[in-house]
C-alpha positions as CSV (number, residue, x, y, z in Angstrom):
1,M,11.1,-7.9,12.8
2,I,7.7,-6.3,13.5
3,H,6.1,-4.3,10.6
4,I,3.6,-1.5,11.4
5,V,1.2,-0.4,8.8
6,F,-2.0,1.7,9.0
7,E,-4.5,0.1,6.7
8,Q,-5.9,-3.5,6.1
9,A,-5.1,-3.2,2.4
10,N,-1.5,-2.5,3.4
11,V,-1.4,-5.6,5.5
12,D,-2.3,-7.8,2.4
13,T,0.2,-6.0,0.2
14,L,3.1,-6.2,2.6
15,Q,2.4,-9.9,3.1
16,K,2.8,-10.7,-0.6
17,A,6.1,-8.8,-0.6
18,I,7.3,-10.8,2.4
19,D,6.4,-14.0,0.6
20,L,8.8,-12.9,-2.3
21,D,11.6,-11.5,0.0
22,E,12.7,-13.5,3.0
23,T,14.8,-10.5,4.4
24,L,11.4,-8.8,5.2
25,Q,10.1,-11.9,7.2
26,G,8.3,-10.7,10.4
27,T,5.1,-10.0,12.0
28,I,2.7,-7.4,10.5
29,V,0.7,-5.3,12.9
30,E,-2.0,-2.8,11.9
31,I,-2.8,0.4,13.6
32,K,-6.6,0.7,12.7
33,D,-7.9,3.9,13.9
34,D,-7.9,7.0,11.4
35,Y,-6.2,9.7,13.6
36,A,-6.6,12.2,10.8
37,V,-10.1,12.9,11.8
38,G,-12.1,13.2,15.1
39,P,-11.3,14.4,18.6
40,L,-7.8,14.1,20.0
41,H,-8.1,16.1,23.3
42,Q,-6.3,14.3,26.1
43,L,-6.1,11.1,24.0
44,A,-3.3,9.8,26.1
45,T,-5.7,9.5,29.0
46,T,-8.5,6.9,29.6
47,E,-11.1,9.7,29.4
48,G,-9.8,11.1,26.3
49,Y,-9.5,7.7,24.5
50,Q,-13.1,6.8,25.5
51,Q,-14.3,10.2,24.2
52,R,-12.9,9.2,20.9
53,R,-14.5,5.8,21.0
54,D,-17.8,7.3,21.9
55,W,-17.5,9.7,18.9
56,W,-16.8,6.8,16.6
57,Q,-19.5,4.8,18.1
58,N,-22.0,7.6,17.1
59,L,-20.6,7.9,13.6
60,L,-20.7,4.1,13.0
61,S,-24.4,3.7,14.0
62,N,-26.6,2.6,11.2
63,S,-23.6,2.2,8.9
64,P,-22.5,-1.0,7.2
65,Y,-19.6,-1.1,9.7
66,T,-21.5,-1.3,12.9
67,E,-19.2,-4.2,14.3
68,Q,-16.1,-2.2,13.4
69,L,-15.4,-0.4,16.6
70,A,-15.3,-3.7,18.6
71,M,-12.3,-4.7,16.3
72,V,-10.4,-1.5,16.8
73,D,-8.3,-1.4,20.0
74,D,-5.1,0.4,19.2
75,K,-4.3,0.8,22.8
76,L,-4.2,-3.0,23.2
77,T,-2.2,-3.4,20.0
78,V,0.5,-1.0,21.4
79,H,0.4,-2.7,24.7
80,N,1.2,-6.1,23.1
81,L,3.8,-4.4,20.9
82,L,5.7,-3.0,23.9
83,K,5.4,-6.3,25.7
84,T,7.0,-8.1,22.7
85,L,9.8,-5.5,22.7
86,D,10.3,-5.8,26.4
87,E,10.5,-9.6,26.3
88,N,12.9,-9.6,23.2
89,E,15.6,-7.2,23.2
90,D,16.7,-8.2,19.7
91,E,13.3,-7.4,18.2
92,H,13.0,-4.4,15.8
93,V,10.1,-2.3,14.5
94,W,9.7,-1.1,11.0
95,I,7.1,1.7,10.6
96,W,5.7,2.0,6.9
97,V,4.4,5.5,6.2
98,A,2.9,6.4,2.8
99,Q,2.2,10.0,1.7
100,N,-1.3,10.5,3.1
101,Q,-2.6,12.0,6.3
102,H,-4.0,8.7,7.6
103,D,-0.5,7.1,7.8
104,V,1.4,10.1,9.0
105,C,-1.1,10.8,11.7
106,G,-0.9,7.1,12.8
107,Y,2.8,7.4,12.9
108,Y,2.7,10.5,15.1
109,W,0.3,8.8,17.5
110,L,2.5,5.6,17.5
111,M,5.8,7.6,17.8
112,S,4.7,9.3,21.0
113,Q,4.7,5.9,22.8
114,L,8.1,4.3,21.4
115,K,10.7,6.7,22.8
116,N,12.0,4.1,25.4
117,Y,12.9,1.8,22.4
118,Y,15.3,4.3,20.6
119,G,17.7,2.3,18.3
120,R,15.1,-0.4,17.7
121,V,12.5,1.6,15.9
122,H,12.9,2.3,12.1
123,V,10.8,4.1,9.5
124,L,10.2,3.9,5.8
125,F,8.7,7.2,4.4
126,L,7.4,6.5,0.9
127,N,7.2,10.3,0.0
128,N,8.6,11.5,-3.3
129,L,9.9,8.1,-4.4
130,P,8.9,6.9,-7.8
131,F,7.7,3.3,-8.5
132,I,6.7,1.4,-11.5
133,N,3.0,0.4,-11.8
134,E,1.5,-2.7,-13.4
135,K,1.5,-1.0,-16.8
136,G,5.3,-0.2,-16.5
137,L,4.7,3.5,-15.9
138,I,6.2,5.6,-13.2
139,F,4.1,6.9,-10.5
140,Y,4.2,8.3,-6.9
141,P,2.1,6.1,-4.6
142,T,0.0,7.7,-1.9
143,H,-0.7,4.4,-0.3
144,L,1.5,1.3,0.5
145,S,-1.2,-0.9,-1.2
146,E,-0.6,0.8,-4.6
147,I,2.9,-0.6,-4.9
148,Q,3.5,-3.9,-6.7
149,S,5.0,-6.6,-4.4
150,K,8.1,-7.0,-6.3
151,E,8.7,-3.3,-6.0
152,F,9.2,-3.6,-2.2
153,L,12.9,-4.4,-3.0
154,K,13.2,-0.7,-3.8
155,A,11.0,0.3,-0.9
156,K,12.9,-1.4,1.8
157,K,16.0,0.4,0.9
158,L,14.4,3.5,2.6
159,V,14.6,2.0,6.0
160,R,16.4,4.0,8.6
161,E,16.5,4.3,12.3
162,I,14.4,7.0,13.9
163,T,16.8,9.6,15.6
164,L,16.5,10.7,19.2
165,S,15.8,14.2,17.9
166,E,12.8,12.9,15.9
167,F,11.4,11.1,18.9
168,E,11.5,14.5,20.8
169,V,10.3,16.7,17.9
170,D,7.6,14.4,16.5
171,A,6.2,13.7,20.1
172,D,5.9,17.5,20.6
173,E,4.2,17.8,17.1
174,W,1.6,15.2,18.0
175,K,1.0,16.9,21.4
176,K,0.4,20.2,19.5
177,H,-2.3,18.4,17.3
178,C,-4.0,16.9,20.5
179,N,-4.1,20.4,22.1
180,E,-5.6,21.9,18.9
181,N,-8.2,19.2,18.8
182,A,-9.2,20.0,15.4
183,M,-11.8,17.8,13.7
184,I,-9.7,17.2,10.5
185,R,-6.0,16.9,9.7
186,V,-4.6,16.9,6.3
187,L,-1.1,16.3,4.9
188,E,0.6,19.2,3.1
189,G,3.8,17.1,2.1
190,G,6.5,15.3,3.9
191,K,5.3,15.0,7.7
192,K,3.6,18.3,7.7
193,I,0.1,18.0,9.1
194,I,-2.3,20.9,9.0
195,A,-5.4,21.3,11.2
196,K,-8.6,22.0,9.3
197,E,-12.3,23.0,10.3
198,A,-14.9,20.4,10.4
199,N,-16.5,21.8,7.1
200,Y,-13.2,21.1,5.2
201,F,-14.8,18.3,3.0
202,D,-18.3,19.9,2.7
203,K,-17.4,21.4,-0.8
204,D,-16.7,17.9,-2.1
205,I,-20.0,16.6,-0.7
206,L,-22.2,19.5,-2.1
207,A,-20.5,19.3,-5.5
208,A,-21.7,15.6,-5.8
209,L,-25.3,16.4,-5.3
210,T,-28.0,17.4,-8.0
211,N,-31.5,18.7,-7.7
212,D,-32.7,15.0,-8.1
213,F,-32.5,12.5,-5.3
214,Q,-29.6,10.0,-5.5
215,K,-28.8,7.0,-3.5
216,L,-26.4,7.8,-0.7
217,N,-24.0,5.0,-1.9
218,K,-23.9,6.6,-5.3
219,V,-23.1,10.0,-3.8
220,L,-20.4,8.6,-1.8
221,N,-18.8,6.9,-4.7
222,N,-18.9,10.1,-6.6
223,I,-17.3,12.1,-3.9
224,L,-14.5,9.7,-3.2
225,S,-13.7,9.3,-6.8
226,K,-13.3,13.0,-7.3
227,M,-11.9,14.5,-4.1
228,K,-8.2,15.4,-4.0
229,V,-7.8,14.8,-0.4
230,Q,-9.3,11.6,0.7
231,T,-11.2,10.7,3.9
232,G,-13.4,7.8,4.9
233,D,-17.1,7.2,3.9
234,V,-18.1,7.2,7.6
235,F,-16.7,10.6,8.2
236,L,-18.4,11.9,5.0
237,V,-21.7,10.6,6.2
238,Y,-21.2,12.3,9.6
239,R,-20.7,15.5,7.5
240,I,-23.7,14.9,5.4
241,N,-25.9,14.6,8.5
242,E,-24.5,17.9,9.8
243,L,-25.3,19.5,6.4
244,I,-28.8,18.1,6.5
245,A,-29.1,19.7,9.9
246,E,-28.1,23.1,8.5
247,Q,-30.6,22.7,5.7
248,K,-28.0,22.5,3.0
249,I,-29.0,18.9,1.9
250,M,-32.3,17.3,1.7
251,F,-32.7,13.6,2.3
252,Q,-35.5,10.9,2.2
253,G,-35.5,7.4,3.8
254,N,-35.0,6.0,7.3
255,W,-31.4,6.2,8.7
256,E,-32.2,3.4,11.3
257,K,-32.7,1.0,8.3
258,G,-29.1,1.8,7.2
259,W,-27.3,3.7,4.4
260,K,-29.0,1.8,1.6
261,E,-32.3,3.5,2.5
262,I,-31.1,6.9,2.2
263,E,-31.4,9.3,-0.8
264,L,-30.0,12.8,-1.0
265,K,-30.2,15.9,-3.1
266,N,-29.6,19.7,-3.0
267,F,-31.7,21.7,-0.5
268,V,-34.4,23.5,-2.2
269,A,-36.3,26.1,-0.2
270,S,-40.1,25.7,-0.4
């Protein structure tokens, strides 16, 4: 069995569940890119994939994650996955998808490449299923990593084979998003992904600023703790730079020295 997840935190959580339940034994594979943001135009081609990598390279420069791009090669990950499936006809795939746009967009991207393995690919959609948290209270997780390891006994009951119809429909859905090539994609529930303009998160950013300079990391923490629809800090900094260029945010510091040197505040016209 091969388990597919879409965040490093999910890898750790699922491994703990596997340690408790031998029926889940298998290899865990992580799809690392966040396909909920950034360009998707002709992503299936070498040129389109390189365009996306170049976009991420620009965003990651001067960030705390400058080495991260070298660790992200989802095309190679899928190549190795397909190779394993070709060499072992008894191997099956379980795709774990939580109720967030990061997982669902990753699912769509992956699904578009697995049609030839119909009958061997399964999915677990964790939408609208209640779980018990560490305090014994019922909650609806938006990320796999929020689920207690012992609760995976419930989660695994959701597994089902992906139908031939889904392979067709979901591949078409992903093709539509690639053609739209929006900068942001958000989840409206279930598997429904909606394209949004690049400025979609700007209101969250501006709401976290004051008329006094604040450290960038403090601003990011404030944004991430309050925003209803989550995205990554790297994408938020990308938008902050766009808002600086539009004279909606003032900054001081040297970007080349890293995020820790940057302070932000509301733009005040002189």
